N, C-alpha and C positions, 0 to 999 in steps of 0.2 A: 584268373577268370575275367573275361572282358564281355560286356554286354553292349552291343552297338545297335542303335536304332536310328535309321535314316528317314523314318516316317514316310511322307509322301513326296520327298524331294525328287525332282526329275532332272534338274540340271547337274552336270558333273561338279561344277563349282560349289553348289550348295551341298552336295553329297560329301565331297572332300572336306570342306570346312566343318560340316557336322561331325564326321568321323574324327577329325583332328581334335575338335573340342572335347568329344567324349573320351578320347584316349588321354588327353592332357588333364582331364579331371581326375584320373587315377592318381592318388597321392603317392609321391616319391617313386613313380613309375612301377608301382606294385611291390616294392620291397617289403612293405608292411604285411602283405599277404604271406610271404615266406616266413616272416617272423611269427605270425600267428599260427601258421600251419606246422612249423617244425620246431620253434623255440619256446612256445608258450608252455608254461608249467602245468596247465590244466589239460589232462588227456582227452576229456570229452570235447573241449574246444578244438584241439588238434584234429580229432577224428571228424568232427562236423565240418571243419574247414577243408579237410582233404577227402571229402566225400567222393567216391568213385564215379558218381553220376553228375559231378559238378559241370563238366564240359566234355563234348565228344570230338571236337576238332581243336588241334593245337598247332599254332604257328611258332617256328623256332628260327629266328633270324640270327645267323652266325656272324654276320659282318663281312669285311673284306679279308678273306683268308690269306691271300698272297702277300699281305702286309707283314705277317708275323710268322709264317711257316714256309719251308722250302717247297719248291715245285714238286719234288718226288713225294714229300709228305702229303701234299695236297692230293696227288694222284692216288696214293695209298688210302687216304682218308675217304675219298669220294668214290672209290672203286665199288661198282655195283649199285651206285645211286641212280636214280631215275624214278621209275614207278615200280614199287615193290609191294608184293603181298606178303602176309605173315600167316604161317600155320598156327594151329591152336597152341602147339608147344611154344612157338616163338612169340606169340602174342601175349606178352606180359604187360603191355601198355593198356591202361584203362580207356584210351582214346581211340575212336574208330578211324580217324584220319589224322596223320601227322605230316606237316609240311615244313621241311627244312629249306631255308633260303640263305644264299651266300653269294658273294661276288668273287670271281676267280678269273684272272686274265681279262679284266675289264668287262666281264659278262656276268649278268645276274642269273643264277641257276636255281632251279626248284626241284626238290626231291619229294615225291609223294609216297607215303607209306600208309597202307590201308589194311583192313581186315578182310580176307577173302570170304568170310562167312556173311559179311554185310554188303559187299560191293563186288560187281564184276569189273575186270580190268578195263574193259571197254568204257564203262561208265566213268572210271577215274581218268582215262585218257581224254575223253570228251570234256570232262570237268576242267582238267588241266589246260587243255587247248583254249577253252572258252575263257579261262582265267587270264591266260596270256593275251588274248585278244582285247579283253577289257582293260588290262593294264596298259597295253599300247595305246588304246583310245585315251586313257587318262593322261599318258605322257604327251600325246599329240595335243590334248586340250591345254595342258600346262604350258607347252611351248608357244601356243597361239595366244595365250592371255598376256596382254601387255601391262595392265595395271595390277599391282599386287592388292589383293583383298585381305585385309587383316581380320583377325578374329579376337574375341575377348582375351583369350589366353596370351596373345602377343603383348597385351598390356597388363597381364596379371589379374584380369577381371573375370575369369571364366566362371567363377562360382556366383558372381553377383549380377552379371550382365549377359543377356542373350545375344546371339549373332544378329538377330533382327533389330534389336535396340541399338547395337553398335553401328550397324549399317545406316540406320535412320539418322543417327547423330552425325556420322561422318559426312553423309550427303548434305546435311544442313550447314556444314562448315565451308569456309572459303576453299576453293579448288578441291572440294570433296574430302577435306581432311588430310590431303597429301602432305601438308606442312606440319601435321601433328606428329611429334616424336614419341611422346609418352602420355599416358593417362593413368592417374592414380588418385586415391582418396585424399581427403583434407586432413590436416592436423587438428587436434582438439580446438585450439584457439581460432583457427580458420573456420571451423564448423560453427563456432559461436558467432563469429562475425557475419557469416552468411545467414545464420538463423535470425540475427537482429536485423539484417538488411531486408529480409522478407517482409518485415513489419514497418519498414521505414522507406518513404519515397524520397528522402533527402540524399541526392547523389553524393554529397560531400562527406557523409558520415564515414568514419574510419579512413579519412584521408590524412596523410602525413605531408609535411612540407618543411624543406630546409632552405633557408635564404642565407647567402653569404656574399662577402666581397671576394672577388678574384684579383689577386695581386701578382705581378711578375710579367713574364712575356706571354701574351695571349694570342694563340693561333686557333681561331674558331674551327677550322677544318680538322685540325689535329685533336682538338677537344671533342668534337663530334665523333671522330674515329675512335677515340679513347672510350667514349661511352659505348659505342658499338662492340668494342672488345670486351667490355665488362658484361654486357648482355650475353655475349657468346659464351663466356665462362660460367655464368651462374644460371642454371635452368629456371630458377624461381622467377627471375626477371623476365623470362619469356613465357610466362604462364598466363593462362586464362582460366576462369572458374565458371562452372556450369552446375546448376542445381535443379533444372527442370527436366533434363533428358533421361536421367536414370533414377533408380530408387533411392540413391544417395548422391550427395554433391561430389563432383570430381574436379580435379585441375588438370589442364592439358598443357604440356610443354610443346612449344612450337619450334621448329628447326631454325627458321630464319625470321627475324623481325627487325624493322627499322624503327629506331627510337625517334619520337617527335622532338625535333630540336629546332627551337625558334630563336632568332636573333632580332632584337629591337634596339634601335639607336635612339636614345632619349636625350641626347646632348642639347637638343633645342628646347627641352623642357627647363624652365627656370630652376636654378639650383635650390631655391627655397621650397619649391613644389615637388622636387624629385622624390623626397622620402614618402610623401603621401601618394604620389603616382605609383611608386614601387609597391607600397602597401596595398593599394587598391588593386593593382594588377595581380599580386599574390593572392588576395582574397578572391578575386574573380576566378583565378586559376583553380583555387581549391574548391570554390563553390561549384564549378563545372563538374567536378567529381569524375567518376569513371563508370562505364558499363563493364562489369567484371568479366563478361564473356567476350569482350572486344579488346584483345591485347594490342600493344603493350599497355600495362597499367602504370605507366610512368611517362613523364614528359619533362623536358628541360627547356627553360627560357633563360637566355643570356641577354643582359641589358648593358649597353655601353653608356655610362653616365658622364664620362669625360674622356679626354684624349687617352689617358692611360689607366682609367678605372672602369671596372666591370662589376656587375652583380649577377649572381646566378639564382634562379628560382627552380628548385628541384621538387616536383610534386609527384607523389606516388600513393598507391593504395596500400593500406596497412596489411592487406593479405599477403603482400610480397615480403616485407621485411619488418623486423622489429628494431627497436632503438640500438640494440647491441650490434646490429648489422651495419648501421650507417658509418661508423668510423672505419670499418673494414673496407667498405666500398670506396670511401673517400681516399684512404691510403692506397688502394689498388689503382684508383683513377689517376692520382697524382704520379704514381710510379709509372703507369702505362703512358701517360702524357709525356713524361720525361724521356722515356725510352723512344717513343715515336718521334718526338721533337729532335732527338739526336740522330734520326735516320735509321734507327735499328728496328728490328722486328720485335713485336710484342712477345713476351715469354709464352712459350707453348706449354701452358700448365694444364694439369688434369682438371677435367670438367667437374665443377661442384654441382652434384645432383641432389636436389632436395628430396628425391625419392629415397635416398639412403636413410634419411630421417624418418620418413613414413614407414619404411620397411622395419626400422628399429622399433617404432611404436607398435607395429603389428605383432611383434614377438612378446609384448607385455602380457602378463597373466591377467586377463580381463576379470575372471572370477575373483581373483585375490584383490583386485582393485575394488570391485563391487562390495565385497565383504568388508574391506577396510573403511570405505566411505560410509557404508551403512552403520558400522560400529562407531565411527567418528562423529557422524552428524545425528544419527538416530533416525527413525522412520517417521517421526511426527514433528520434525523441525519446522519452525516458522521463520519467516524472513525478518531481517533487521533493516528497516528502511528509515531514512531520515524523515522526521516529522514536519519539515519545513515546506513540503510540497503538498498541494491539494491531492487527496487520495484518488481522485478520479483521473488524474493525469498519468500518462505513460512515462515512466521515469528513464528507462534505459534504452531508448530507441535512437538517441543521438540527434533527434530533431531539435533544432534550435541553435542559437549562437553561443559559443563557449567563450568564457572570459577566464583570465588568470589573475590571481593575486599572490604575490610572493613575499615571503619574509626571509631575512638572512640572519643567521646566527654566527657570531664571531666574537673575538675578544674574550673578556672574562667569562661570559656565559658559555662559550665554546670550551674553554678550559675546564669549567665546572662539569660540563657534559662528559668530556673525555675522562676526567678523574672519576666521575660517577660510574661510567662504563667499566673502567678498570677495576674499581672496587667491587662492583656487582657481577663482574665476569659476564657481561652481556654485550651484544653488538648494538650499533646505532639502530639497526632494523628493529630489534626487539624493543628498544626504548621508544621509538616512534609508534610502533604498534601498541605498546602498553598504554601510551597516552591516548591513542585513538580509540582503543577498545573501552577505556574508562569513559570517554566522552559518549560513545555510542550507548553504553549502559545507562548513562544519565539522560541522554536524549530520548531513549525508547522506554526507559523505566523497566528494563529487563536485566536479569542476572546473567543470562546466557545471550551472547551477541555473535553475529556473523559480520564479516567484512571480506572484501576480495584482496588477495595478495597476488601481484604479478611477479612470477618467478622467471628466471632466464630460460629454463627448459632445455638447456644445452647438455646432453648427456656426455659425461667425461670419457666414456669408453667408445665413442663414435669417432672414427678416424678423421683427422684434420678439422676437428670441431672448432678450434680457435679461429680458423679462417673461413668458415662457412657462412653463407648469407641466406637468410630466409626468415620465416616467421616461426621462431622457436619458443618465444615466450608463451606463458600460459597463466590464466588467472584462476586461482583456486580459492575455495571458501575457507576462511579461518574461523573456527568456532571456539570461543573461549568463555570462561566464566569470570565474572567480575563481581566478587562478593565483598560486601561492605566491610566485613571484619578482617579481610586480608590486608596485610601491610603492603606498602609500595614494593618493597623488595620481594616479598613472596609472590605478589601478582606478576612481577616481571620474570621471576625464575620459573613459575609455572607456565607462563606464556612461551618462554624459551624452550622448555622441554616439549611443549605442544608443537612448536615449529619444527623441531628436530624430527619428531615422529612422522612428519609429512614428506620428508625428503624423497623416500622411495616411490611416492605416489603423486608427485607434483606434475606429472605429464597427463593425468586423467582429464578427459574432456568435461567441461562444466555442464554441457548438455547431458552427458551420461550421468553425472552426479545428480543433476536435478531429476532425471527420470528415475534413478535408483531410489532416491529418498522420497519420491512421489510428492514433491513440493508443488502446491497449487499456486505459489507466488514466487516471485524472485527472492533468492536467498539474501541478496545484498544489493545496495545501490551506491556503495562507496568502495573505492579501490586504492591501495597504496602501491606505489611503483618506486623502486630504488633504481635510480639512473647512474650507471657507471660507464658513461660513454666518454672516452678520452678525447673530446674535442679540443680541449686546451692544449694537449700534447701535439695534436695535428696542426694547430695554429702556430705553434712555436717551432715547428719542424723547419730546419735550415737546409741550404744547399740544393734547393730545387728551383726550377724555372717558374713553377706555378705554386702558389700557396693559397689556402682558404683562410680568410680572416672574418672575424665578427660573425661566427656561425650561430644562427638562431634556428633551432630545430623544434618544430611545433608538432607534437603528437596529439592525437585525439582518439579517445574511445567513446563508447556510447553511454558510459555510466554518469550518473547525476553529478558525482563529485569524485575527483581523483586527486590524491596527494602525491606529488612527485618529489622525491627526496634525492638531492644531489650532494655528495660529500666532496668538497674541494680540499685543497691542502690546508688552507687557513680559514675555511668557512663552510657552513652547511646552509644550503638553500632549500626551502620548502615552498613549492608552488601548488596552490590550490586552484585546480582547473574545474570549472563548474558550468553547467548548462544554465545560462542566464535567463532563458525563456521559462525555466521551471523553478529556479530558486533565486530569490532576490539577493543583490549584493549585500544588503543589510544583514541578512542571516550569515553570509560568508564572513563578513567582518566580525560578527560575534563568534563564529566558530574559530576563527584565527585567534581572537582574544582568549577564548576558552582554552585553546591548545597551548598558548603561551603561559597562561596562568597555571594549568595543570602541570606542564613541564617544570615550571619554577617550584611548584609544591613538591613534585617528585624529588627534585634536587635538594630541596631545603631539608626534608626529613624522610628518608627512605623507610624508617621504622613506624611511621604513622599509619593508622588505618585509612584505607582509601575512602571509606564512607565519610570521613571527616574533612575531606578536601573541599575547600571553597574555591570556586572558579568563575562565579558570575562576573560579568562586566560591570563597570560603574553605572552605566545607563540602566542595567537591569536591577541593580541594587536600589537605585533611586525609584524605579517604577514599583518595586516591591516593598518600599518603605511604608510604614503606616501612614494613612492619609492625613496629611497635616492641615487640610482644609477644615476650618472650624465647622462644628456642627451647626445646623440651622438653630437659631436662637430659640430653643424651646423653653429654656429656663423653667419656670413653674407654670407655663401656659398649658391649658388643655382646650380641647375643641369647644366645649360648652361655654367657656369664658370668651372665646373669639366670637361665637354666635351671639352671645349676649351683647358684645360690643357693637355689632351691626344692628341688633334690635334696638339699642339705645339711640343710635345715630340715624337710622332710617327704618323705623318700626313698620311702616306700611309696605315696605318692599316685599315682593313675593320671593320667598325662600325656596319652596319646593312646589313643583307641579306634578300631579299624578292623574293622567287622563284629563277629566273635566274638573278635578278638584285642585285646590291650591291652598297654601298656607303662607302667611306673612311671617317675617322674622319676629314680630311682636307676639303673634299667636304661638309660634313655635317655641319661643322662649318661655312664655307663660305656661303652656301645656307641659313642657318638659320639667319646669320647676314644680308644678303641681304633682307630677308623677314622682318627683324626688321626695316631696313631702309624704306621699303615700308610702313610698318604700321605707323611708326612715321611721315614720310614725306608726302606720298601720301594720306593716310587715315586720318592722323592727329588724331590718337586715343590717348586718355589719358591713363595713367597707370590704370590697373585693368579693362579696358574695356573687356567685354566678347565677345569672338569670337567663333561662331559655327563652328563645323567641320562635314560636310556631305561628308565623304570620306570613302573608305575602309581602313582597317589596312594595313600598309606598310611603305615603305621608305618615301613617300610623307607626310603621316600623322605625323610620328615622326619628320621629318624635320620641318614641319609647326609648330608643338607644341613647338619645341625648339626655333624657331624664335618668336613665340607669347610670350614665357617666357622672351626672351632677351628684347623684347619691353615692358616688365612689364605688359603685359596683361594676361588674363586667357582664357583657352579653355573650350568649352562645347561640348562633343561628341553627335552627332545625328546619331544614327544607321540608315542607309538607309532602312532597312527592317521594321522600325517602321511604323505603320499606319500614314497616312498624318495628320489625326486629332490629334493624340497624339503629333506629331512633332509641330504642330501649337500651341497646349496647352503649350508645354515646351517653345517655343519661346515667346509666350505672357506672360507667368509667369516670365520668366527670364529677359524680356525687351531686348532681343537680337537685336542688330542693324547691326551686321556684320556676314556674313556667307561665309566660305570657302567651296568649293564643288569640286567634281571631275566631269569631263566631262560626265561620264556615268550617273550621277545623275542630269544632267542639267534640265531635265523636272520637277523633284521634286523641285529643287531650284527655278525655275521660278514660279511654282505654289505657293510656299511659299511666294515669293515676292508679289504676288497678294493678298494672304489671310492675310498676316501679315503686318499691316500698319507701324509698327516701323522699319521694315527692311530697311536699307539705302544703304548697300553695299553687292553686290554678287561678290565674287572673285573666278574665276576658277583657280585652282592651278596646273593642269597638262596638259591642252590643250590650243591652241590658239583659241580665240573666237573673231569674228569681230563685235563688237558693239552689241547693243540691237537687239533682234529678236521679232517676233510676240508673242513668248511664254513669253516674258518679256516686257510687255507694260506699266509697271508703271514708270512714270517719276520721282517719288520720290526715286526709288531704282536704284542706279548706278551699272552698270555691268563693272567689271574689268577683263582684260585679263592679269593676273599677269605674266605668262611666257614671254609674248611679251614685258613686261615693265621692265624686270629684269635689263637690261643694264642702265636704267635711274636712278637706285637707288643703285649705287655702292658706294656712299659716306658712310663711316662707321659712324653710329650713336651710341652713347654710350649705354651700357646696362642699362636698367631701372629695372631689376629684383631685388627684395628685399626679404629678408628672411621671413619677415612677410607679404609679398604681397600675393594676391590671385593667386593660381596656376590653379585650375580647378573647375568645377562644374559637378557633376554627379547626374542625377535624379534617384530617386527610387520611388517605388509605394507609393501612398497616400491613406489613408483610406476614404477620402471624395470623391474620384474619380479623384482628381487632383494630379498628381505626384509632388513630392517635390524635390528641387535641393539643395544638400548639398555642401556648399562652403568650399574648403580646401586650406590652405595656404602652401607656399613653405617649411617652416620650419617643419611643420608636415609631409609633403610628404617626405622630405629628411630624417627626423628622421626614418621613416619607411624603406626607402631604405637602410639606414645604418644598421638597424637591420637585414634586409635580407642579406646584404653583410657580416655582422659579423657572423650570425648563419649558413649561407650557404657557407661561406668561398669563396665568390665571388672575383676573382682577374682578372688580364689581360688575363688569359688563359680560363676564363669561357665563355661558350656559353649558353645563356639563351633563352629558347623557348618562343616566344610571340604568344600565341594561344587563349587568352581570348578576348572576345568582347570589343570594346572600350567603351561600355556603362557599363562595369563591372569594378569596381575600381581596381581589381587586374591587369588589363591591364597596369596601370601606372608603377608599379615596374617592370613588365615584359619588358616594353619598355626601361626603363632607368637605372635599377640597374647595368647592365653590363657596360653601357656606362660611368657611373661615375668612373669605375675602369679600363677602357681601354679594357674591354672584348667585346664580340660580342652579338648582339641581332639578333635572327633568327625568322622572322615572317612567320607563317604558315597561309595560306588562309583558309577560311571557307570550301571550296571544299575538301581540304586535310583533314581537321579535321573531316568532316562528314564521310569520309572513314577511320574507326578506324584501319583497318589492314594496309592500306597504310601509315597512320600517324605514326603508331608504327614503321614500318620499316624505314620510312624517318627520324624520330628522332634518330633512331639507326645509320643510315648511316651518318647523319650530325654531329654525335659525340656530341650531346647535353649533357651538364653537369648538367643543372638545368631545371626541368620540373614541371609545376604545372597544376593540373587538378581538376575538381570537382569529388567527390566520385562516382557519378552516371556514369561518363565517364570512371573512373578507373575500375569500375565493368565491363564495356563493354570490355575494353582492357584486363582484366584478363580472359575473356572468350575466347580470341583468342588463337588458337593453337600455334601460333608463340610465344606468351608470355610464355606459359607453357612448350613448347617442346624444345626451343633452349636457352641454357644457355648464348650464346653470345649476345643475344638481350640486348640493352641498356648498352652495355659494357663500355661506357664512362660516363654514368649517375652517378653523385655524390650524388644528393639529389632529392627526389620526394616530392613535396608539395601537400597536399590536402586541400581544402578550400571550402567555400560557402555552404556546406551542412554537416550534421552530418555523420561522417565516422564510420562504424561498426567495431567492433573487428574482425569479420569474414573476412572482406575485407582486413584488415591489415595483418591478419594471412596468407591469400592467397598470398599477396604481398611477405612477407618474405619467404614463401615456394618456390617461384619462384626466388626471388632476395634477398637472405639472406644478402648480403654485402652492399646493398644500403639503407641508412637511409631514413625514411619517416617522414615528418614533418606535423603535424596537426596544421594548422594556422587558427586563428579566428580573426575577427574584423569587425566592422561596417563601412560603407562608411563615416559616419559622423566623424570618428576618423582617417582619412587618411589610411584606409584599416586595415591591421592586427594589433592587439594590444597584441596578445599572440602567442607564438610558443611552440609546444610540439614535441621535437625531439626524435624519436624512433629508436633504433638500433636492437631491437628485438620485439617479439610479446608482447604486453602489458598484464599484469597479470589480470587486472580487466575485468568486463564485458563490460565496456564502455571505450572509448578512450578519455582521458582528452584533453582540448584545450591548456593546458600548463600554463606557467607562464608569467607575464607581460614582454613585451620587455622594453628596456630602454626608459625612458622619460614618462612612464605612471603609474598612480596609479589606481588600480582596487579594487573596493569595491563591496561587496555583502550585500545588505540592505533589511530590511523587509518593510512591507507596511507603517510603521511609520518612515521610513527612518533612522533606527538604523542599525548599523553594525551587521551582522549575525555571530553566532559562526561558527567555522569550521564544515563542514559537513551539515550545514543547508542551505536550499534552499532560495534564495532571488533574487531580481533584480540586475543585473550587472550594476554598474556605472563605468565610466572610466573618468579620468581627466588627463590632461597633455599637452605636447607640440603639440600633434597631433590632438587635438580636433578642429574641424572646427568652422567657424563663425556662423553656423546655416543654415537655409534654406532661399534661396534668395527670397526676396519680400514676405515672409510668417512669419511675426512677431509672430502671434499666435502659429503657429506650432513650431517655434523656442523656444518660451517661455515655451512651454509645456515640452520640453525635454532637453533644454540647460540651464545651470545655472553655478554659480561659485561654486567651490569645498567647501562645508561647513566644511570639515575635515582639511582644510589647512588655516593657519592664513593669508597667502597671498591671498587676495580675487580676484586677477587677473587671477587665474588659472581656465580655463574653465573646465566644466564637462558635460558629455553627459549621459543621462539616456537611456540605450540601449533598454529596454523593453524585453531583454533576461533574462531567469532565469538560475541561475548557483549556484554553491557552491564551496567553497574552500575545498580541501582535506588536510589531515594532512601534506603531504610533500610540501605544498605550491602551488601545481598545482590546476587548476580550471577545474571543470566538467561542461559541458554545459547541461542544462536541458530543453531546448525548449523555447517557447515564453510565455509571460504573456497576449498577446493580440491575435488578429486574423491574425497574420503575419506568412508567411512561406517562405522557400527558395526552389526554384526548379532550378536545373542546375546552382546554384550560384546566381540566380536573386532573389532579395528580393521582395516579393509579398504581398500586403495587400488584403486579401480576401474580405474585405469590399469595396475596390475599384472596384473589379469585380462585387460584388452585386449592387453597385451603378449604374454601366453602364447597367446592365441587367434591373434593376428597371426603368431606364429611357425609356425603350422600351414600346410603347403604349399598346401592347398586354399583358404585364406582370402585374399581380396583386401583388404577393409576390415572393420573391426569397430568398433562403439560399444556400450559397456556402461553401462547406467543402473540406478538403484535406485528402486524404487517401494514404496509401502505399500498393501495392500489389506486392508480390515477389521482394521487394526492389525497385520498380519503383513508382515514385510519380505521383498522378493523382489529378486533380481538378475536382470536380463534382458540378454541379449547379442543384438544385431542384427548380422548378418554378410552380406557379399556374397561371391560366389565368383569365382575367376578364370575369365574368359570365360563367366561366368554358368552354370557347370556345376552339376550336381546335387551337393548336400552331404549326407552321411550324418550327421545330427545325433547319433545314438547313438554313432558312432565319435568324434566330436568330444568328446562328454561323457566317454568312456572315456579319451581322451588327456589331457584336463584333469584328470581325477581322479588321474592318475598324477603330476601336477605340483603340484596345488593342494590345500589342505585342503578337506574336504567343504563347509564353510561358505562357501568362495569359489567353488565351482563354480556357474555360473548356474542358477537354477531353470528358466529358459526360454531357449532358443536359437532365434532367429527368422531364417530365410533371406529376404533381400530381394533384389529385382532390382537396386536401387540405393538409396543412402542419400538420405533427404529432405534438402533444403538450404534454408537461409534465403535472404532476399533478398541477403545479403552473401556467399553462397556457402559458408557454414559449415554443418556438419551440424546439422539441426534436431532436437535431442533431445526437444523437446516432442511 
């Protein structure tokens, strides 16, 4: 059955081509219909196929009869033919008209057979006559047509390309495509190259270049003719590539092409400059690249460098040939040159058609390939990408300048490798891949890794495969497990079996694999290529007029890093080719060192567990060694002793200013000493008793803290703005028994005394209070009017402050819903203050702004750093800080020398007109410190554009480690995309470790661990939480050194600075406050109307927002305002979500987890 539709075609040419295409679309010329109709085992199928109503007209073309039967037989056979009708008895055919067509005696004849019950004889006669007239018209048309118009089926594209699309394409080509010999699809690797080129404007990407010396008898005309002969033989060299014209990219083979052949005489160039001249010319030639749709994609440049010496630069696009093809072409070129030079005709060899390979690939079982790769890689595979590149950069586009670094393995090491391979029954390929997969696992901290492997792609069962030229190689993903408990031997054996399983499917397109596994990212950015190109044999070939010497073949792909492995007779070379615009040579140096170290470890002991292999370079080991810089000399010093020293030397000097109020060093020391007397005598508190501070920041707070420290006690700040429930939680968790408060917060204090049974003393520190009131009815809690009692405690009690004593407790957010209190000792706090003093050059002339909340750990150094050196602390109230413009002007007027802000507040300041318009603003400022949040390069740039002479310090540190542990001092705009957090301050060791607690190489992301003098004691009354993140330093023999696991992700940079890379858990920082999103989720989930909740953090235009997504029980209506009010009573304002969104249900991933994206 044939269905022909000519639509509205009016021209005979269009009608003929349309019918031709429709007939050629019938598979196997219809033989499959017969198989279904008569050979199918299913009777119902046979019946349905042979339905009597299937078609009413049948054509039967019998061919040229006089070619195979005698004339008499012909006469007998056609006797009575012509127009015949059938009677009812005769009409056994289901068809109403049958037309038999044959050629006899050079004439085409038609016999019409019809049913007389359906047609008159006259009707059939008229139909037959009209048919013949139309046929003659078609014949006349075809004779008149001069140019052949091809159709998609002529190129094997009938199913994919329409006639109109092909016409449009051919018209757009030179001489309307008459020079195009064939059109067919691309191979998998060609598809990948075209895919990458769409995203890359660099014309030189995927260019290959061979540079060599030509020795012997040089005849340029013969050489050019030889190249033309090579082009004629191999269709791929005459190909162009087109990706815009059809639904899929195609390659076109052109009948005739002239190869660009350039001759340059450089004999006048000085000999010492010729190498650089040739190198520059080669570079420019490669840089020029090719337009892939403008053939030929190859050009030859021959340079005459002396009377008898020549060089050849052969540049081509990688779409044409792979490395394995190059020696074949060279061998053919030399042989052809020799033949032509001898006056003989070049061999008339069979054309090497690249389409044979494409046809071979088309026969592959695509479904089997898809199922294999889905099973091999899995549907949720993630990419394995080197960590040494900024994640915002495009890795595999080929943009940039590539460089090579080579190592050679020979001598004893080569002997060891060969023996190892023999004993383990593995190839060099498996061994190299085993080393690289191990390194990738350590670089990415993954157990399952991917990398690319370039295979030859030459099918053994394709005719003359050993002499074919083209792009046969393919890069496929290798997916392998690297488990720490595996031995070296088992790791290599498992990898070897892995590689064997891929043999049948190594021609699959990487584009298809990516699509099948639904990968949203690149699977890999490193590739291993084993080069087996016999260039050495070609150079040693004798008996020819022309030889190639000193062959340098430079390949390039678009991957970030490619390892080329070449096995010579007595040497193995490994070339690390990398995009130097994306990855610095320092990292490549380290990678090479790591590779050599791991290889040596493999050889040394194949039975060792690979998790125990040490491979870091000496420079990395030195960087990760415990900090040998001596601690700042804290000895037995404490802050109160340092303040007393200034009070004795310069008693009338102002120590602290608070708005219109101030206090001198003398008064500060006396008032603090009196409070010490009160604490020791009246309250009878033991050392390290915790005293709560429910006051505003200011002179009274700093004075009280100093007195608390003299008494050997520790303070715990309770910000008055905190919800009462949260303050109660903190008091109960800490076991707080003593509370200092200001008169303005008396109501809160009394409420706490009722709610918190352990509170025993309430001390009002700034107003007279006459005994208990109705608001404080608890008999167990004693109310003290401290100012009224000052005179009673003038007796000087000795200082009980100790260097290793507890100094303060600051509470941070907790994932379980209960905040946790970090306990910090005096020595750690003072070590941090000394670091600030040293790096910020704080002295007796310094004025330090105190603007951080007392619940924020940076408030400690802001209050006391200047006081330890005889400088001045200037306290700014919350009201002033909230008015950024006023704060900015006030800081300037007050001649502040040291200012610290969080980046989000700095961004607000930098938006002020006063900051950008007046150069005299902040004229006294010597340092700006940013902390508490990640600072952007853009923000730092804006700062230096306005205040070019004021350094900015990026400070980082957790509360658990006495505040900052690193400083990064900048005097100009940083070069990188991110701003490092700097180097460790004195007294700290900082390690970056992987998930198995091993030190990470430089540039590799891991968790930041810190140990040293500033590490606190842990979390008060929370042994489980303490044990989870505090431990002794495993890298130091002295097991008394505390270590804190920060949960922050970071990496060391080659210069020893550290780059912050976010959190490993669900913790964030907003305005310097550390927040556990799980704590917010916990409080929301406690609400009766909530069923599920998910809390996420996002940034919009540089501003941080917390968003809570909730579902309700039985999908009932939720009053968002009520939820917000309830949360405000439990959480600080900075933890209450900016948005609360009610969903019908939570979105889920394919694995059934909540999809936070």
